[in-house]
MIVODREN-74522 format. One record per atom (N, C-alpha, C): x, y, z. Coordinates in steps of 0.05 Angstrom, whole numbers, plus 5000, padded with zeros to 4 digits. Layout:
BEGIN
XYZ/...
END
This chain:
BEGIN
501949735003/499550045003/501650234999/502150404979/503950654972/502850845002/505750895015/504951115033/503951385025/504951464999/503851754992/500851704991/499451514993/496851534985/495051425007/496351315027/494751145050/495851285081/493851305098/495351295127/493551185144/493851075163/492450975186/491451165209/489351175217/488051345242/486151175249/486451155281/483851015297/481651225301/479551125303/476951255307/476051235330/475251485346/474351365372/472151155376/471051075397/469250865396/470550655381/472850595386/474050295367/473150255343/473050525327/472850485295/475050505287/476150375268/478950415257/478450495232/479850725219/479350845192/481950805181/481650725157/484350655136/483150875112/485351055112/484751315097/486651265071/485551385044/486951435029/487851765025/489551765009/490252165003/487452234996/485652144979/483852264970/480952194986/481152135010/479252065025/479851835044/477651725053/477751535077/475051305077/476651085086/474550865089/473150915112/470350845113/468250845136/468650525144/470550455170/470650195173/471450165198/471449875207/473449775229/474449505218/476549455221/478749295206/479049025227/478248835219/478048545231/480648495238/481048305261/483448275271/484748005268/485847855274/487047575277/485647355268/485947175254/483947005243/482946785267/479946695270/478846555292/477846325272/476746155288/476245845279/474045875262/472345985262/469246025252/467546255254/465946265241/464146485241/462546545268/461446755280/460046765306/457346665300/455846745320/452946685326/451646775306/449246675293/447846865268/446847105282/446547305265/445847545269/442547595264/441347795281/438247775273/437447765257/438747865233/437747865206/437547675190/439247465200/439547155182/437246995172/434947015192/433246875194/431146975163/430947195156/429947275137/431547205111/434547205110/436447175093/436046815083/436146665108/436346405103/433546315091/431646405096/428946355090/428746425055/429946605050/429746705017/431946515000/433646435014/436346265006/434945955002/433745915019/431845605017/430445674995/429245844990/426945874971/428045944938/431145934935/431945944916/433046244907/432646484927/432646724918/435446774934/437946714916/440546774924/442246974912/441147094891/442547214877/444047114851/442846884844/444046694824/444246814801/442446974788/442447074760/443547344765/445347444781/445947694785/448547754786/450047954781/452948084781/453148304793/455048264813/455548544832/458348634826/459448834825/461848974826/462549064858/464649014860/465049144895/467949284888/468049544896/470049734894/471849834917/473649764928/475149874950/478049894949/478950044967/481150154968/483449974986/482849744997/484249615009/485349374994/484049264973/484348994962/482548804972/482948604962/480948344966/483148124968/482847884992/483347644991/481347504977/482047384949/480247244929/479647024939/482146914954/482146604965/480146614988/478646815002/477446745025/475446565022/474646375039/472846195036/470646275039/469146485044/466946515042/465646635009/467246754997/466046854969/468346704947/470546554955/472146474928/470946384903/469146254909/467546064884/465846314868/465246494887/463446764868/464646924847/467846904853/469847074841/469646994807/468347224794/469447224762/471447354759/472147614761/474347734754/475247924782/477548034780/478348214800/481148334789/481248574792/482948774780/483849024798/486349094795/487149354809/487749564790/486849824802/487950044787/489650224794/491550314790/493550484800/495850414799/498050654803/501050544800/501350364824/502250134817/503749894835/501049774846/498749854843/496449794858/496349354855/495749304875/494848954871/492648874882/491148664871/488448604885/488548524911/491648384919/491548254943/492448514965/493448684955/494748994969/496648824995/498448624981/500448525004/499148425022/496848295027/495448195047/494448385061/494548635062/493148845077/490648865064/488748725067/486748745052/483748655069/483248705094/482148635112/478448785112/479648985103/476349165097/475349075071/476649045054/475548935024/474648675032/476048525040/475448265043/472848205056/472848405084/470748335101/467848515086/467948635069/465948795055/464148575034/466948425021/465348195003/464448045014/465547995038/464147715056/461347775061/461048025070/458148125083/456648095056/457348145032/455848185007/455347905001/457247735002/456647404997/455147285012/454847345036/452747165056/450047255048/450147585043/447247605035/446247505008/447947484994/447347414964/449447194952/449446964963/451346774960/450946704935/448946684913/449746594885/450146754874/450647044873/451547234863/454247274852/455147294824/457647354807/458547534825/461147514824/463147784836/465047874822/465248174815/467048284805/468548484824/471348424823/472448554846/474548764838/474748974849/476449284838/477249384861/480449404862/481049594882/482849844867/482750054881/483850294872/486350474889/487550654879/488750804894/488051084893/487551154874/486651494871/484151614855/484051814854/481051894846/480451814819/483051884804/482051744776/482051494770/483751284790/484050964792/480450924805/479351084818/477151034824/474651034806/475751204784/473051224759/474551004739/477050964739/477150724719/476150454731/475850404757/475350194769/471550184766/470350404776/467850364767/466650374736/468550504718/468050434690/468350204684/470249984693/470749734689/468649574694/468049634719/465349484729/462949564713/462249734701/460349834689/460349654655/462449654651/462849564620/462949254624/463149164648/463048864655/460548834655/458348964657/455848954654/454748824680/456548954706/454748854727/452249024737/450448824754/447748914753/448149144778/449449094795/449649254826/452549364832/453149524837/455849674848/455349724872/457349574895/457449744920/460149864925/460350114935/462550244935/463250324965/464150084983/464250155013/466850355016/466150575004/468550805005/467451095012/469051265033/468051595032/469751715026/469551895009/471452125004/470652345020/472852485036/471952705048/473352925038/473153175050/474053425037/472153475012/470253385006/468553464986/465853514985/464753664970/462053774972/460053674985/457953704997/456053525002/453053614989/453153664965/451253684948/450853484920/453253284923/453253184903/454553264876/456553474879/457753544860/460853484849/461953364872/464353254872/464652994851/466152974835/467652804811/466452514823/467152454848/466152204856/462952144857/461852334866/459852304871/457652304843/458452434819/457652434794/458452204783/460452074784/460851794774/458951534787/457651554809/455151434816/453251434805/452651754796/450551804784/450851684758/452751734742/452551604718/453051334714/454051144733/454150844734/450650824736/449050964748/446050884755/445350944721/445451184709/444751224686/445250964665/447150844679/448050644653/446250394658/444950414678/443250164687/444349954705/446050114723/446949954755/445450094772/444849924795/444350034821/447850084838/447450304841/449950374854/449350514888/450750344902/450250374931/452350434951/452650594967/455050734976/453750795006/456450855023/455950905047/455551215055/453351255074/453551525079/456051655097/457251485108/460051585121/459351515159/461251565171/461051565200/462751845215/460652005200/461852345212/460252475231/458152385239/455552525252/457352655278/459652515286/460452675314/463052755307/463552735280/466852885280/465853095251/463553275251/463353415223/461953725234/462853895219/461754185224/461254325200/459354505196/459054675176/457954935180/458755115164/457755385174/458655605157/457755895152/458656055140/461656215155/462656345132/465056455145/463956745148/462456825171/460857035176/462457155199/462257025226/463157115250/466157055249/467057295250/470157265243/471657455262/473757345275/475557535298/478057545291/478857725277/481857785272/482857595246/481157505232/481757345214/480857005222/480156965246/479256735255/476856685259/475256475247/472456365250/471656325282/469756395285/468056365313/466556165316/466355965326/465155745330/462155785355/460955995351/459556095372/460556335389/461356265418/463056455432/465856435426/466656255415/469656175416/471056085390/473356145390/474856075364/476155805360/475655645389/476255365385/474355155384/474954955370/472954705365/474954475371/474354405401/476354195413/475053915401/476953735398/476753515391/477953275411/476053055409/476052855426/476152565413/478052355426/477952085417/480551975425/480751765420/482951575429/484951575412/485051625386/486651505363/489451705369/491251555366/494251655367/494451805339/493151815319/493352015295/490552125286/490552335278/488452505272/488252625246/486052545228/486452715198/483652855198/483653135191/481453355195/481353475160/479553475151/479353605124/477853875129/479154065115/477354315113/476154355089/474354445081/473454465046/471454755047/471254825027/469355075018/468255074996/466355224986/465055234964/466655354939/466055304918/467055334894/467255584889/464955774899/464256054892/466956214907/468556104923/470356194939/473156074938/473256004919/475455764908/478555954912/477956254902/480156354902/481156464925/479556454948/480556544976/482556254986/483156355008/485156165027/483456115048/483355885062/482555745089/484255625092/484655635125/486855415137/485855255163/485655065161/485354905193/488454895208/488154945235/490555015250/489454765272/491554545283/491354385303/492654485331/491654545345/493454655373/493054445398/495154475410/495154225436/495354535458/493154485471/492154635499/494554585520/496354725531/497954705551/497754885571/496354825597/495555105613/494055265603/495355575600/494855805597/495655815559/497655705555/498455695528/497255485510/498455545490/497555345464/499555345442/500155015438/501955015413/500854885390/502254965367/501254925344/502254675336/500654495333/501454125320/501754135294/499954265278/499654245251/497354425241/498754425214/496954655198/495454535169/493554575163/492854415136/493954515116/494854305100/495854385076/494354305046/494354515024/492154415007/492454154991/490354034986/489953804972/489553784940/490853794921/489853934899/489253704877/488853424892/488453224876/484853234869/483853304891/480953294879/480053554865/477453514858/476653804840/475353994854/476054064880/474454264897/476754354919/476354614922/477954724942/477654594969/479654494975/479854395009/483354365017/483554255042/485554235054/485354035075/488153935087/487553755104/489453675128/488953605147/490953555163/491853315170/494153135170/495252965181/497153005203/495952865227/498152975245/497752725267/500052685288/500452485310/499952615334/498452515352/497352585376/498752505399/499552635421/501052545440/500052505470/497252535465/495252625492/495152895500/493152925514/493153145522/490353295513/489853545507/488053695498/488153875478/486853835456/487553915426/484454055415/484954245397/482654425388/483654465361/481554545344/481654575316/480954925314/482155075305/481855405296/482155415265/479555545253/480255565222/480255925215/482955915198/483556245189/482856215160/482656515162/482256595131/482256895124/480956965105/481257305102/480557445127/481257675132/480757815154/477757905163/476357955138/473058055140/471957755136/469457735144/467357575137/467557575102/466857385094/466357285063/464057145055/462757015079/460256845074/460456615063/463156525056/463756295049/462756015062/461855785049/460555605060/463155415067/463255295092/465855225105/465454925113/466254725111/466154495117/468054305133/468054265161/470554085182/469653825178/471653645172/470653405177/472853195185/472553055203/474352815214/473452545217/474652405204/473552105201/474851945230/476352095242/477551945265/477752085292/476452295294/475852445326/473052575318/472352625345/470152785351/469753075356/468253205348/468653525350/466253645371/467953755393/466353935414/463154045404/464554125380/461854345366/461354205346/460253965343/459853735319/456853895306/456553855280/453653865271/453453685253/451553455260/451053205258/449753265223/447653415224/447153455200/448353475170/447353385151/449453435125/451953315132/452453145143/454953075146/456052855130/454252795105/454652585085/457252575076/458452355066/460552335052/460352305022/462052404999/461052244975/462151964972/461351774952/460151834935/456451834942/455851764960/453251774973/451851954964/452952194961/451352474957/450352494932/451652344909/450652354880/447952294885/446652394861/443752364856/443752094844/441851924855/441151724849/442551494857/445151514872/446451364889/444451274916/444751044921/443450894948/445150974968/444251144984/446451255008/445051055032/447150945047/446850755068/448050845097/446250835114/446850905140/447150665158/448150725187/448850475199/446650435220/445450245225/443750135240/444349895260/444049995292/444649755306/442449575316/442149375308/440049185313/439349115340/441549175356/441849055386/439649225401/439649505393/438349695409/435949855392/435949725365/434149895349/434150115341/436550255346/436550525339/439450525316/439450835307/441650875286/444250875302/445850795292/449050845302/449951175313/451251195329/451551505338/453151645316/455351425302/456951615284/456151605257/453551525252/452751455228/451651735215/452851765193/452452055184/449652115178/448852405175/445452455177/446252645146/443452665133/443052845117/441553075130/441153265113/440853215079/443153335066/443153245043/445553405025/444853715026/447353835015/447154085019/445554265002/444654054978/442654194955/440054094969/439354004991/436553964996/435253654996/436553474986/435653174980/435853005009/434652805014/434952625031/437152595042/439252485024/441852405033/442052115043/440152095061/440851785075/438451655059/438651395045/436151365034/434851065054/437150915061/435950645080/438250655097/437650515118/440350425140/440350085139/442249955149/442249655146/443949625173/444149375186/446149325204/448649325198/449949405219/452749585212/455249425228/454049155241/456149085259/455948755245/458348675230/457948395222/460948255225/460447985244/462747845243/463047705219/465747625214/466947595193/468447305197/467947125178/469746875183/472646905181/473946825202/477046855198/478547125210/476747325222/477347505237/475947535265/477747635284/476147635313/474847855316/475748115302/473748335304/471548315283/469548435288/467748475269/468348725245/466448805229/466248975210/464349175218/465049405225/463049585238/463849825225/460849975218/460750205206/458650235182/458650465167/456250515143/458050315127/460250285122/461050115102/460749835102/459449765135/459349505132/456449405129/454849665131/451549585122/451449645091/453849805079/453049835050/452849565033/454549345039/454949105024/451948965028/451149035050/448848845062/446448925044/446049235042/443949295016/444449284995/447149204982/448049114963/446748884950/447748684969/446448444972/443348434966/442248524988/439048554981/438048564955/439548784938/439048924918/439048684897/441248524905/441548284886/439348104891/438348074912/436047874917/433647994901/433248234901/430948374893/431348344862/433648334848/433848334819/433648044810/434347824827/434547564824/431547454824/429347654835/426747554837/425147694813/427147944808/425047994787/426948174762/428447934747/430047984730/429948324713/431648484706/430648654686/429848834702/429248914725/428749084743/429849434739/428549544732/430749814730/431849974761/434450064760/435850124782/433750314797/432050494790/430250684805/428050464815/427450264802/425350114814/426549914836/428649834834/429849664854/430549874881/431050124878/431550264895/428850324913/426950374896/424050464901/422850184926/423649984912/422149744921/424149684952/426749794953/427849764980/427349954999/426050184989/425750415011/422650355016/420750304995/417750224999/417050045030/419449795023/418749635036/420649575069/422349825071/423449865092/422049895121/423149835139/421849855169/422850115178/420850315190/421650505199/422450525228/424950635233/426450575258/426550905267/426651065254/426351295266/424451585272/424151735270/422351915282/419451815254/417351875260/415351755242/415551855213/415651675195/416151735173/418851765162/419051845130/421951895125/422852105141/426052045144/428052255154/430752275150/432052525157/434952505144/436552335164/435852185190/437252075199/437551735193/434851615186/433851385179/433251285155/432951525141/432151515113/429151355111/429051225098/426351095092/426050815113/428550755126/428450635150/429850365144/430350205163/432049905158/431349745140/432949665120/432149465098/431449275111/429449135099/428148835107/428048665079/429848415083/429748285051/427448155049/426548015066/423647905057/421248065043/421248305058/419248475044/420148565019/422748655016/423648714992/423548534968/423648304972/423548104954/421048084947/418848014971/416347904967/416047614947/414047664938/413247434920/414847454888/416947284889/418747324864/416947284844/417047454816/415747414795/416247174780/419047034782/419246774772/418746544784/416846574810/416246354829/414246194813/414346024824/412145764814/410045664844/408045524830/406445424847/404945634866/
END
């Protein structure tokens, strides 16, 4: 894994984020091998009954595109893999064995749709993501599962990676992506309340960060209308009555939007972020996002990550079936241009054969929804992507406030309700 494009950072609440230079995966990485799968999850009964009835995705092809690579010999899905390719300088499918996240997401997909044929693609940078998705579309897959999140991008679907998901949808492919894990590590607002060239977060210019990770990543982005202006995020360590500058954001020019990021190692203590810009208010819309730490002054609303912000992309949030609620880290809608953003939520904690630690996060929920989409297509061949999404949403079980909302979307996906009575059923 090239060090110039990847960095490891630990997320609070035991979430581990493996980040690419262009963005970051919403994930928890499995640990050392274990002997067998753990106890069945609460949602397994629905799936087993569908599989027993012959609805297993057997007539459907699904592409998975991830940044960590895949173990194509993993026993859960090895016999389903039709093709696997790597996109990027020096990229390999196996990624030198550091492929736990990709392997785990493919395993969740396989257990949901064990008859589906799989195409696996791994990538390094933004242009490689485009090449990977293009390859999957030209390979005529029916569903694309993209368990990745790109930070430092606009929340209105205008980022290149979000538009790519929209393009795949227009080619007849159901495109499924995680909403992200940013609910507690996100802030957005206008550069209006300014004190000597420093943004005020209410009554203070400090936005404290919290978490147990030894490394932090913080993205600052702003709207294209103010692309010619310069804004900087600075990370400080508070030491008594003094503050020491730890890191200053650097522009990240590989994206198609104005942004900058901080990658820094933390040594314990108290830290905060300050945002600096022009001396006077500009009205620029700013966005702070950290996939590794929480903000004291967080704004969970509109914390969605691309490509889930794209129009026509099925955005999947994280649901905890143990208490019947949305995971506190799961990103919320709406998009900055007023769309729902969160379409569905799904179980976000999955035990994986061969690993001690479960896969946790919105990217764990995403392959589950992608697998259910494959089951729907298996039972209703030729159903258009918008009709697949509509069926998933219409049959979902409401788990938020009454009706559709920007936290849980249309509700938690319900496999048996979504499939219903297959149109190709007999008897």
